[in-house]
C-alpha positions as CSV (number, residue, x, y, z in Angstrom):
1,M,-20.0,-29.2,-77.6
2,T,-20.1,-25.7,-79.4
3,A,-22.2,-22.8,-77.9
4,T,-24.8,-21.0,-79.9
5,L,-25.9,-17.4,-79.8
6,P,-29.6,-17.0,-80.0
7,T,-30.8,-15.0,-83.1
8,G,-32.9,-11.9,-82.8
9,P,-35.1,-9.6,-85.0
10,I,-33.7,-8.3,-88.2
11,L,-32.4,-5.0,-87.5
12,T,-34.2,-2.5,-89.7
13,V,-34.4,1.4,-90.0
14,G,-37.7,1.4,-88.1
15,R,-36.2,-0.8,-85.1
16,L,-33.1,1.5,-84.9
17,G,-34.9,4.6,-84.8
18,S,-36.4,4.0,-81.6
19,L,-33.0,3.3,-79.8
20,P,-31.8,6.8,-79.4
21,G,-34.7,8.0,-77.3
22,A,-33.9,5.1,-75.0
23,A,-30.7,6.9,-74.1
24,G,-32.7,10.0,-72.7
25,R,-30.3,12.4,-71.5
26,Y,-27.3,10.7,-71.9
27,F,-27.7,10.3,-75.8
28,H,-24.4,11.5,-77.7
29,Q,-24.8,10.2,-81.3
30,S,-26.1,7.1,-83.1
31,L,-23.8,5.4,-85.3
32,F,-26.2,3.0,-86.9
33,E,-24.8,2.7,-90.3
34,A,-23.6,-0.9,-90.3
35,I,-19.8,-1.4,-89.9
36,P,-18.4,-5.1,-90.9
37,W,-16.9,-6.7,-87.9
38,S,-13.6,-7.2,-89.9
39,R,-13.4,-3.3,-90.0
40,R,-14.2,-3.0,-86.1
41,W,-10.8,-1.3,-85.5
42,I,-12.1,1.9,-87.0
43,F,-13.6,2.5,-83.5
44,D,-9.8,2.7,-82.1
45,D,-9.7,6.1,-82.5
46,A,-13.3,7.2,-82.1
47,D,-12.6,7.7,-78.4
48,I,-16.0,5.8,-77.4
49,V,-15.9,5.1,-73.6
50,T,-19.6,4.4,-72.8
51,A,-22.2,2.9,-75.7
52,I,-24.9,0.3,-76.1
53,Y,-23.9,-1.9,-78.9
54,L,-25.6,-4.3,-81.4
55,I,-24.0,-6.6,-83.3
56,S,-25.7,-8.8,-86.2
57,D,-24.9,-11.4,-88.6
58,S,-24.6,-11.3,-92.3
59,Q,-28.3,-11.1,-92.8
60,D,-28.7,-8.1,-90.2
61,R,-30.2,-10.3,-87.5
62,L,-29.4,-9.3,-83.8
63,R,-27.0,-11.7,-82.3
64,W,-25.9,-9.4,-79.4
65,L,-27.1,-6.2,-77.2
66,G,-24.4,-5.2,-74.8
67,Q,-22.9,-2.2,-73.3
68,V,-19.7,-0.7,-72.4
69,N,-18.4,1.7,-70.1
70,R,-14.7,0.9,-69.1
71,N,-11.3,2.5,-69.5
72,D,-10.1,0.7,-72.6
73,G,-13.5,1.7,-74.2
74,L,-15.5,0.0,-77.2
75,P,-12.3,-1.1,-78.7
76,G,-11.2,-3.0,-75.5
77,R,-14.8,-4.5,-75.2
78,L,-14.9,-5.5,-79.2
79,A,-11.4,-7.2,-78.8
80,Q,-12.6,-9.2,-75.8
81,H,-15.8,-10.6,-77.9
82,H,-13.4,-11.1,-80.9
83,T,-11.6,-13.9,-78.5
84,S,-14.6,-16.0,-78.7
85,P,-14.7,-18.7,-81.8
86,T,-18.6,-18.7,-81.6
87,K,-19.0,-14.9,-81.7
88,R,-16.3,-14.8,-84.6
89,A,-18.5,-17.3,-86.7
90,V,-21.5,-15.0,-86.6
91,F,-20.7,-11.5,-85.7
92,A,-20.7,-9.6,-89.0
93,K,-21.9,-5.9,-88.4
94,I,-21.9,-3.5,-85.6
95,R,-23.5,-0.7,-84.8
96,I,-23.6,2.0,-81.8
97,L,-25.7,3.7,-79.6
98,H,-22.9,6.4,-78.2
99,L,-23.5,7.7,-74.8
100,A,-22.1,10.4,-72.7
101,D,-18.9,9.4,-71.2
102,W,-18.9,7.9,-67.8
103,T,-23.1,7.6,-67.8
104,P,-23.6,6.1,-64.4
105,P,-23.5,2.4,-64.6
106,E,-27.4,2.2,-63.1
107,A,-28.4,4.4,-65.9
108,I,-26.5,2.5,-68.7
109,D,-28.0,-0.7,-67.2
110,T,-31.3,0.6,-67.4
111,I,-30.7,2.2,-71.1
112,E,-29.9,-1.6,-72.2
113,G,-32.8,-2.7,-70.7
114,R,-35.0,-0.2,-72.5
115,C,-33.3,-1.0,-75.7
116,A,-34.0,-4.8,-75.2
117,D,-37.6,-3.7,-74.6
118,L,-37.9,-1.5,-77.7
119,L,-36.4,-4.6,-79.7
120,Q,-38.7,-7.0,-78.2
121,I,-35.9,-9.4,-77.5
122,R,-36.5,-10.5,-73.7
123,Q,-38.1,-13.7,-75.0
124,S,-36.9,-14.3,-78.4
125,M,-33.1,-14.4,-77.6
126,R,-33.2,-16.3,-74.6
127,P,-31.1,-17.5,-72.6
128,R,-29.7,-14.1,-72.9
129,V,-30.7,-11.7,-70.5
130,W,-30.9,-7.9,-70.2
131,P,-30.9,-5.6,-67.1
132,S,-34.6,-4.3,-66.0
133,A,-35.7,-0.9,-67.7
134,S,-38.2,-0.3,-64.7
135,A,-36.2,2.7,-63.2
136,W,-35.7,4.2,-66.8
137,P,-38.0,7.1,-66.3
138,E,-36.3,8.3,-63.0
139,L,-32.7,7.5,-64.3
140,V,-32.6,8.4,-67.7
141,V,-35.4,11.0,-68.8
C-alpha cells in the first residue's frame, strides 16, 4: 500500500503574497522564488533555523506546508523529508517564509496555522492538519 499526499491549491503570486503578513513581528524574509527540490542543498549555507516552508509538485500545487525550528535547521528538516519515497515522488519545488531565529514554538505553530488559513487548505488537504491560528493576534502581531 502506498501513501498519497493531498493536493492543495496552485501557489500563485497572489496566494504567496499574503503569507509574509502571517509572520507578523517574527518575519525575517520571504524566499518565494521556487527552488527545485533537487537543488534544496542550496539552503545548507543559508543558516535558516526557523521557517515555514511550502513544497509543491511540478504543477506548483501545494503538497506540504510545514515548519522548522531546530538545531540542524532547514537542511536537516528537508533531509528528513527526502527519506520518504512518497514525498520524493511528488516534491518538486520549495519556497520559504524565513522567521526570526528561535521564534517561540507557540508563535511558530500559530503562524503555520495562519498560513494554512490564508491558503484555505484545512479542508482541501485532509487528512493533513495544522495548528490553530486562534491565538495569532496575541502571539504574533
